[in-house]
C-alpha positions, 0 to 999 in steps of 0.5 A: 141416224144410221142409213142402210148404206152404213150398215153395210160396211159398218157393225155394232160392237162393244167398246171400252175406251179406258180400264175400269168397270163394267160401266166402261163398256159401251155400245157402238158403231165401227167399220165391218171387217173383211176376211183376208186370204184364209180367213172367214167372215163370220156374221156372229150370233152369240158371244161367251162372256168368260172371266179373262173378259172382265179382267181384261176390262179392268186392266188385268187379264189379257190387257198386257197383249191387248195394250191400252183401250179402245178395243172390242172384248170377247174370244168365244164366237158362234155363228154363220159364215158369211164370206170366205177368203181366198184359199179356204176350203174347209168351210163354206159360206152358211156353215154355222161355225164356233171358235175362240180365234186370235186368243190371246190377241184380239178377236173382237167377239163382241160385235156382230162380225168377226174375221179369223183364220178358217182352221181356228173354227169348227162347225158347231156341234149338233142340236145346240143353238148358236147361243149355246155353241158360243158358251163352249169354244173357251171353256171347252178348249180349256178343259180339253186341252188341260185334260187331254194335252196337258195331263194325258187323263187315263182311264181309271185315274182320279181327277180333282176340278176345282169350281165344278159348277163354273164355265170350265168346270162343269166342261171339265167334269163332264170331259174327265168322265167321258175319258173314263176318269173318277171325278171329284169336284169342289162346288157350293151345296146348291150345285151338288145334284146338279154336278152329279147328273152331269158326271161328277162321282164326288162332290165336295162342299168347299164351305163346310170344311177345307176340302184337303181334309176330305180329298185324297190320292188324286192323279190330277188337279184342275185349279180353276180358282187359283191364288184368291183362296191359295187353292193351288198350294192346298191342292198339293196335299191331295195329290199322289206321288207323282201326281199333276196340279194344273194351275190354270188362272194363277199360274206356277210361282217359284214358291209353288214350284218348290212345294211341289218339288218338295212333295214329289209332285209336279206342277204345270202353268196352262193358257188356252190355245185356238184349236179348230181340230179339237173343237171338232173333236169336241163338237163329236162328244157333245154329238154323241150326248156325253156332254151337256152345255149349261147356259145360265142366261142370254143378254142382248149385246147392249147389256154386256155390262150387266153380263160382266156384273152378273159373271163377277159376282163368282156364282154363275152355274155354267156360262153366260152369253151375249145374243149379237142379233139383238 
């Protein structure tokens, strides 16, 4: 039996003690963290669920960084600052914040409390619930850093976003449109009208015919699929001379780099980084009404395994989120 004294110093969290399937995830009690100087303690209200989570759970993804279990998964955090460490001047107790702290090191977001450097958080966008805000950090920073910091996307350029209906994809489509690009995306037919409603100029049904047969003259490709369907290599054929392919999940193999060089196009690997300043910018874009956040379902913390099973189907529209209050 857990007493009131226990809960003052402990918290619920989802842990795993071995790599494996969703059933490796278990709800447990563990010590509540305390912030160090320059850190904040955040009472987590929502934790986003991302592909890197279930890949890491199975022994891939960031497993090489985290090492062998036990560990607590998750990097997407939205909640309320409960305590600030010495030296913190950017946030105060009571602030609603969101962030992707520590990535790729462990953040432990599948838990009731998280500690991290204050500058890896930003105040949440206005008008979003904390569960909606939890869907943004990793996906939003991936899309923003790929388009803005890596591609240096300019108005009038033509962008292809693969898997536009996914967590990163639906934000990349909207950010690219916000930046003035002509936006092309691939998606199943059931998501075409929705993607057009959030800013896609052209949507291609990848199931009906190869995308490279209908798309051309692209300045930037953001590949969110990777090796499973040879998407990066096939995407080289749709790029303009000098165009850029950003290979998000699969990286750039020597063979892909050589193929790009032969075609006169560029390729870049990519890994998202914690970035409180960009999250503040993203919040401003959302506040201006230029971006909507799609959350397909919110699961109680104890149902993290069910959220992983849903995510691994590959048919999620937008994001899945854990409600750490239930």
